[in-house]
C-alpha positions as a Markdown table, in Angstrom:
| # | Residue | x | y | z |
|---|---|---|---|---|
| 1 | Met | 9.6 | -1.9 | -0.2 |
| 2 | Leu | 8.3 | -1.0 | 3.3 |
| 3 | Gln | 9.5 | -4.3 | 4.7 |
| 4 | Glu | 13.0 | -3.6 | 3.4 |
| 5 | Leu | 12.9 | -0.1 | 4.8 |
| 6 | Gly | 12.0 | -1.6 | 8.1 |
| 7 | Lys | 15.1 | -3.7 | 8.1 |
| 8 | Gln | 17.3 | -0.8 | 7.2 |
| 9 | Asn | 15.7 | 2.0 | 9.2 |
| 10 | Pro | 13.1 | 0.7 | 11.7 |
| 11 | Gln | 12.6 | 4.2 | 13.2 |
| 12 | Leu | 11.6 | 5.6 | 9.8 |
| 13 | Leu | 9.2 | 2.8 | 9.1 |
| 14 | Arg | 7.6 | 3.4 | 12.5 |
| 15 | Leu | 7.1 | 7.1 | 11.7 |
| 16 | Ile | 5.5 | 6.1 | 8.4 |
| 17 | Gln | 3.2 | 3.7 | 10.1 |
| 18 | Asp | 2.3 | 6.2 | 12.8 |
| 19 | His | 1.5 | 8.9 | 10.2 |
| 20 | His | 0.3 | 6.8 | 7.3 |
| 21 | Ala | -2.3 | 9.3 | 6.0 |
| 22 | Glu | 0.2 | 12.2 | 6.0 |
| 23 | Phe | 2.9 | 9.9 | 4.3 |
| 24 | Leu | 0.5 | 9.0 | 1.5 |
| 25 | Gln | -0.5 | 12.6 | 1.0 |
| 26 | Leu | 3.1 | 13.6 | 0.8 |
| 27 | Ile | 4.2 | 11.0 | -1.7 |
| 28 | Asn | 1.2 | 11.7 | -3.8 |
| 29 | Glu | 1.6 | 15.4 | -4.0 |
| 30 | Pro | 2.5 | 16.7 | -7.5 |
| 31 | His | 6.1 | 17.8 | -7.8 |
| 32 | Glu | 7.4 | 20.6 | -9.9 |
| 33 | Gly | 7.5 | 19.3 | -13.5 |
| 34 | Ser | 5.3 | 16.3 | -12.8 |
| 35 | Glu | 1.8 | 15.8 | -14.0 |
| 36 | Gly | 0.2 | 15.1 | -10.6 |
| 37 | Asp | -0.9 | 12.1 | -8.7 |
| 38 | Ile | -0.3 | 8.9 | -10.5 |
| 39 | Phe | -3.6 | 7.6 | -9.2 |
| 40 | Asp | -5.5 | 10.3 | -11.0 |
| 41 | Gln | -4.1 | 9.2 | -14.4 |
| 42 | Pro | -6.1 | 7.1 | -16.8 |
| 43 | Glu | -5.2 | 3.4 | -16.8 |
| 44 | Gln | -3.6 | 3.6 | -20.2 |
| 45 | Asp | -1.2 | 6.2 | -18.8 |
| 46 | Met | -0.1 | 4.0 | -15.9 |
| 47 | Pro | 3.5 | 3.0 | -16.1 |
| 48 | His | 2.9 | -0.7 | -15.6 |
| 49 | Ala | 0.4 | -3.3 | -14.3 |
| 50 | Ile | 0.9 | -5.7 | -11.4 |
| 51 | Asn | 0.4 | -9.4 | -12.3 |
| 52 | Val | -0.9 | -11.7 | -9.6 |
| 53 | Thr | -1.3 | -15.5 | -9.6 |
| 54 | Pro | -4.8 | -17.0 | -9.0 |
| 55 | Ala | -3.6 | -17.9 | -5.5 |
| 56 | Glu | -2.5 | -14.3 | -4.9 |
| 57 | Gln | -5.8 | -13.0 | -6.2 |
| 58 | Glu | -7.6 | -15.2 | -3.7 |
| 59 | Ala | -5.4 | -13.9 | -0.9 |
| 60 | Ile | -6.3 | -10.3 | -2.0 |
| 61 | Glu | -10.0 | -11.2 | -2.0 |
| 62 | Arg | -9.7 | -12.7 | 1.5 |
| 63 | Leu | -8.0 | -9.5 | 2.8 |
| 64 | Glu | -10.7 | -7.4 | 1.1 |
| 65 | Ala | -13.3 | -9.5 | 2.9 |
| 66 | Met | -11.9 | -8.3 | 6.2 |
| 67 | Gly | -13.4 | -4.9 | 5.3 |
| 68 | Phe | -10.4 | -3.1 | 3.8 |
| 69 | Glu | -10.5 | -1.2 | 0.5 |
| 70 | Arg | -9.1 | -3.0 | -2.5 |
| 71 | Ala | -6.4 | -0.4 | -3.2 |
| 72 | Leu | -5.2 | -0.5 | 0.4 |
| 73 | Val | -5.2 | -4.3 | 0.4 |
| 74 | Ile | -3.1 | -4.4 | -2.8 |
| 75 | Glu | -0.7 | -1.8 | -1.4 |
| 76 | Ala | -0.2 | -3.8 | 1.9 |
| 77 | Phe | 0.0 | -7.1 | 0.0 |
| 78 | Leu | 2.7 | -5.9 | -2.3 |
| 79 | Ala | 4.6 | -4.1 | 0.5 |
| 80 | Cys | 4.6 | -7.3 | 2.5 |
| 81 | Asp | 6.2 | -9.2 | -0.4 |
| 82 | Arg | 2.9 | -10.9 | -1.3 |
| 83 | Asn | 2.6 | -12.5 | 2.1 |
| 84 | Glu | -1.0 | -12.7 | 3.1 |
| 85 | Gln | -0.4 | -13.2 | 6.8 |
| 86 | Leu | 2.0 | -10.2 | 7.0 |
| 87 | Ala | -0.4 | -8.1 | 5.0 |
| 88 | Ala | -3.3 | -9.0 | 7.3 |
| 89 | Asn | -1.2 | -8.2 | 10.4 |
| 90 | Tyr | -0.2 | -4.9 | 8.9 |
| 91 | Leu | -3.8 | -3.9 | 7.9 |
| 92 | Leu | -5.2 | -4.9 | 11.3 |
| 93 | Glu | -2.4 | -3.2 | 13.3 |
| 94 | Asn | -2.8 | 0.0 | 11.3 |
| 95 | Ala | -6.6 | 0.0 | 10.7 |
| 96 | Gly | -7.1 | 3.2 | 12.6 |
| 97 | Asp | -4.7 | 5.0 | 10.4 |
| 98 | Phe | -6.6 | 4.1 | 7.2 |
| 99 | Glu | -9.9 | 5.7 | 8.2 |
| 100 | Asp | -10.7 | 9.1 | 6.8 |
């Protein structure tokens, strides 16, 4: 999704990357009529699961071994169309934005 956004609106993608924490906070804020942050919902209430192949699971584990949190690794991996190298580059280039 973010990769496609970068093709269509590179300036917006750069803003999102420069303000990653604020962006995540904004998209996770509860909206009127919603039931809150999707990540706070029990697993059984989640809308769908993401399936990965054994090779993709290994790629995710290698990215985690670089010191990044699993949720962040999965987000980057999926946003980069399951491309391990792109996800690694994204995580490394934006590492400072992910720290609390």
